[in-house]
C-alpha positions in Angstrom: 146.7 92.3 50.0 143.0 91.6 50.4 141.7 90.5 53.8 138.3 89.8 55.3 137.6 90.1 59.0 137.3 86.5 60.3 134.2 87.0 62.5 132.2 88.9 59.8 129.8 86.9 57.7 131.1 85.7 54.4 128.6 87.8 52.6 130.1 91.1 53.8 132.2 93.1 51.4 136.0 92.6 51.5 138.3 95.6 52.1 141.3 96.1 49.9 144.2 97.0 52.3 147.0 97.0 49.8 146.9 100.8 50.3 146.1 102.6 53.6 142.4 102.9 54.2 141.2 106.4 55.0 139.1 106.4 58.2 137.6 109.1 60.4 138.7 109.0 64.0 137.9 110.7 67.3 139.8 110.8 70.5 138.5 109.0 73.6 138.2 111.4 76.4 137.6 111.4 80.1 134.3 113.0 81.3 131.0 112.6 83.0 127.9 110.8 81.6 124.4 110.5 82.9 122.2 107.6 81.7 118.9 108.4 80.0 115.9 106.1 79.8 113.5 107.1 76.9 109.9 106.2 76.8 106.6 107.3 75.3 103.7 108.6 77.4 100.6 110.7 77.5 99.7 113.8 79.6 97.0 113.2 82.1 95.5 115.2 85.0 97.2 114.5 88.4 95.1 112.7 91.1 92.5 115.1 92.3 92.9 117.4 89.4 90.0 116.0 87.3 86.3 116.0 87.8 83.9 114.0 85.7 80.4 115.3 86.2 77.7 112.6 86.4 74.1 112.9 87.2 73.2 111.7 90.7 70.4 109.5 89.1 68.2 109.5 86.0 67.7 113.2 85.5 67.2 116.2 83.2 70.0 118.7 82.7 68.6 122.1 83.8 71.8 124.2 83.5 75.1 123.7 81.9 76.5 127.3 81.6 80.1 126.6 80.3 81.4 125.6 76.9 84.4 123.4 76.2 87.6 125.4 76.7 86.0 127.8 79.2 88.0 128.7 82.3 86.0 128.4 85.5 86.8 129.7 89.0 86.4 127.6 92.1 82.9 127.6 93.4 81.2 128.5 90.1 78.3 126.5 88.8 79.2 123.6 86.5 75.9 121.8 86.2 72.4 121.7 87.7 70.1 118.6 87.4 66.4 118.0 88.0 66.2 114.5 89.6 62.6 113.5 90.1 63.4 110.4 92.2 65.5 112.4 94.6 62.9 115.2 94.9 60.2 112.6 95.6 62.5 110.9 98.3 63.0 114.3 100.0 59.3 115.0 100.0 58.6 111.5 101.5 61.2 112.0 104.2 59.8 115.4 105.1 56.3 113.9 105.5 57.7 111.0 107.6 59.4 113.5 109.9 56.2 115.6 110.2 54.2 112.5 111.1 56.9 111.6 113.7 56.7 115.0 115.3 52.9 114.8 115.5 53.2 111.4 117.2 55.7 112.8 119.7 53.3 115.7 120.5 50.4 113.3 121.0 52.4 110.9 123.1 53.7 113.8 125.3 50.1 115.1 125.8 48.8 111.6 126.7 51.7 111.1 129.1 51.0 114.4 130.8 47.3 113.6 131.1 47.9 110.1 132.6 50.4 111.5 135.0 47.8 114.0 136.3 45.2 111.2 136.6 47.7 109.0 138.4 48.4 111.8 140.9 44.6 111.9 141.6 44.5 108.1 142.0 42.4 107.6 138.8 45.0 106.0 136.4 47.1 103.0 137.0 50.9 103.2 137.3 51.3 100.8 134.4 49.3 103.1 132.1 51.7 106.0 133.0 54.7 103.8 132.2 53.2 102.8 128.9 52.7 106.4 128.0 56.3 107.3 128.9 57.5 104.4 126.6 55.4 105.7 123.8 57.0 109.2 124.1 60.5 107.6 124.0 59.6 105.5 121.0 58.1 108.4 119.1 61.1 110.6 119.8 63.4 107.8 118.5 61.4 107.6 115.3 61.7 111.4 114.9 65.4 111.1 115.2 65.5 108.4 112.6 63.3 110.3 110.3 65.5 113.4 110.7 68.6 111.4 109.8 66.8 110.1 106.7 65.8 113.5 105.6 69.4 114.9 106.1 70.7 112.0 104.0 68.1 112.6 101.3 68.9 116.3 101.2 72.6 115.5 100.9 72.0 113.3 98.0 69.6 115.9 96.4 72.4 118.5 96.7 74.3 116.4 94.2 71.9 117.8 91.7 74.0 121.0 91.8 77.7 120.7 90.9 80.2 123.4 91.5 83.8 123.7 90.5 86.0 122.3 93.3 89.1 124.1 92.0 90.1 126.6 89.3 90.1 124.8 86.0 89.1 124.3 82.4 86.1 122.5 80.8 87.8 119.9 78.6 84.6 118.2 77.3 80.9 119.1 77.3 79.0 116.0 76.4 75.4 117.2 76.9 73.2 120.3 76.7 70.5 121.8 78.9 67.3 119.8 78.5 69.0 116.5 77.9 67.9 113.4 79.8 70.9 111.6 81.3 71.7 108.5 83.4 73.9 108.2 86.4 76.2 105.6 84.7 79.9 106.4 84.2 79.3 105.7 80.5 77.2 108.8 80.3 79.3 111.7 81.6 78.0 115.2 81.3 81.1 117.3 81.7 84.9 116.8 82.2 86.7 119.5 84.2 90.5 119.6 84.9 93.0 121.7 86.6 95.7 122.4 83.9 98.3 123.5 86.5 98.4 119.9 88.0 99.4 117.5 85.3 101.4 114.4 85.0 102.7 112.0 82.4 102.0 108.3 82.4 104.9 106.7 80.5 105.4 103.0 79.5 109.1 102.2 80.3 110.5 99.0 78.7 111.3 96.3 81.2 114.9 96.3 80.1 115.2 99.9 81.5 112.8 99.9 84.4 115.4 98.9 87.0 117.3 102.1 86.4 114.3 104.3 87.2 113.7 105.5 90.7 111.5 108.1 92.3 112.9 111.6 92.3 114.9 111.4 89.1 114.7 114.4 86.8 112.9 114.1 83.5 112.9 116.1 80.2 109.5 116.1 78.5 109.4 116.5 74.7 106.1 117.5 73.1 104.8 116.8 69.6 107.6 117.2 67.0 110.3 116.6 69.7 110.0 120.1 71.0 111.2 120.6 74.6 108.0 121.2 76.6 109.5 121.3 80.1 110.9 119.3 83.0 109.5 117.1 85.7 110.4 114.3 88.0 109.5 110.7 88.6 106.9 110.4 91.4 105.9 106.7 91.1 106.9 103.5 89.4 104.5 100.6 89.0 105.2 97.5 91.1 103.9 95.2 88.3 104.6 95.2 84.6 102.2 94.6 81.7 103.1 91.3 80.1 101.3 92.3 76.9 103.4 95.3 76.2 106.6 94.3 78.0 106.6 97.7 79.8 105.9 99.1 83.3 104.1 102.4 84.0 106.0 105.3 85.4 104.3 108.5 86.5 106.1 111.8 86.0 105.0 115.0 87.8 105.2 118.0 85.5 106.3 121.5 86.6 103.8 124.3 86.6 105.5 125.8 83.5 104.4 122.9 81.3 101.3 123.8 79.4 100.5 120.7 77.4 96.8 119.7 77.0 95.5 116.5 78.6 95.9 113.4 76.4 98.9 114.9 74.5 101.3 112.2 73.5 104.9 113.0 74.6 108.4 111.5 74.8 110.1 111.5 78.2 113.8 111.3 78.9 114.5 110.1 82.4 117.9 111.0 83.7 119.2 108.1 85.7 122.6 107.3 87.3 125.6 109.6 86.5 129.1 108.2 86.1 131.9 110.7 86.7 135.5 110.6 85.4 134.9 107.8 82.9 136.3 107.1 79.4 133.9 108.3 76.7 133.9 107.5 73.0 131.4 108.5 70.3 128.5 106.0 69.8 129.4 105.9 66.1 132.7 104.0 67.1 130.8 101.0 68.4 130.5 97.9 66.3 127.9 95.3 67.4 128.2 91.7 66.3 125.6 89.5 68.0 126.0 89.7 71.7 129.6 91.2 71.5 130.6 94.8 71.1 133.8 96.0 69.4 135.7 99.2 68.7 138.6 99.9 66.4 141.6 101.7 67.9 144.2 103.4 65.7 147.7 103.2 67.1 150.5 105.7 66.5 151.9 103.6 63.7 148.6 104.0 61.9 147.3 100.4 62.4 143.7 99.7 63.3 143.3 97.2 66.0 139.9 95.6 66.8 139.2 95.4 70.5 136.3 94.0 72.4 134.5 96.8 74.2 132.9 96.6 77.6 130.4 99.5 77.6 128.5 101.2 80.4 126.1 104.1 80.0 125.0 105.1 76.5 123.5 108.6 76.3 123.7 111.8 74.2 125.7 110.1 71.3 128.4 108.9 73.7 129.3 105.6 75.2 131.1 104.9 78.5 134.0 102.6 77.7 134.6 100.5 80.8 137.2 98.3 79.1 138.8 98.2 75.7 139.8 101.9 75.2 141.9 104.3 77.2 141.5 108.0 77.4 143.5 109.7 74.6 143.4 106.9 72.2 141.9 107.4 68.7 138.9 105.3 67.8 137.4 104.9 64.3 134.0 106.5 63.9 133.6 106.1 60.1 135.1 103.5 57.8 135.5 100.6 60.2 132.9 98.4 58.4 134.6 95.1 57.3 138.0 96.5 58.2 140.4 93.7 59.1 142.4 93.7 62.3 145.8 95.4 62.1 144.9 97.2 58.8 147.0 100.2 57.8 144.9 103.3 57.8 145.1 107.0 57.1 143.3 108.6 60.1 141.4 111.9 59.5 140.3 113.7 62.7 136.5 114.2 63.1 135.7 117.9 63.2 134.3 118.9 66.6 130.6 120.0 66.5 130.0 123.7 66.4 127.4 125.2 68.7 124.0 125.0 67.1 125.2 122.8 64.3 124.0 119.2 64.5 126.5 116.4 64.0 
């Protein structure tokens, strides 16, 4: 007898069932399964763990003592600039303050002299009051000039940049003697704290609803090598319509030593279902929007059942409906197998530790 499964396309090969068809089976079991959302990402410094050194204005690089890859302690010099505009501004503010102080001294002397003359009846009261107002105005100007000088000095201090934390120079883009601008497009140095890293991963919109803050994450480095663990610390409120993904930030543990900008894979461990029926993923047959599984009965007949699946992770599928624990499901040989076909089931060998299946 030759039969063809009715819902398979006509182009699919027929299976001769005049004799029992040998198939490989595995037993559905009861167990626990945790969902996993996989995504690609890149290692980036955490907020506050990166410093991009820019000149405070058009300047000349005077000192740049560290090379790319150097480890630098907090407080050590990273860069020193010579900024003519800032130096000129400080000099002008100093001169303005000096003139103000001289004016205050002159106003105070005039006020004292007029006060003495007024006591002797020589000067008018209005002259004394005018002199007092001049002292007050001069003192106010001195205060303004002092504030301007303090601000100019604060800006000028940006010509000396020191490490705000222990870190590593990841990029040196100029050398001593170079003329640089203050634009973000002309950075001088990049400095990061390698102990504070995160991963920015693009999670597909079909999976983003399962991701919540606090979930544990496995991080796989280049070549799929386990690099360490982390946890979800943020999920973007908006998705990128161009990529069909939403950004998720993963905080890395201190044991992770991947360099910034390293591409990685993340496996976000989501909800866990306990005490559910589990079958191998190889048993699932997908036909359009529907999912099926072949169950072998004790009389060695293969029956096709529609499967309602839940979590899929680690090579296993949660069977919410369609299979009961203890039943045998076909994991190899079910392609184009007709319903109620006679089969010769061969048990799938269990995986041995350290041996991939």
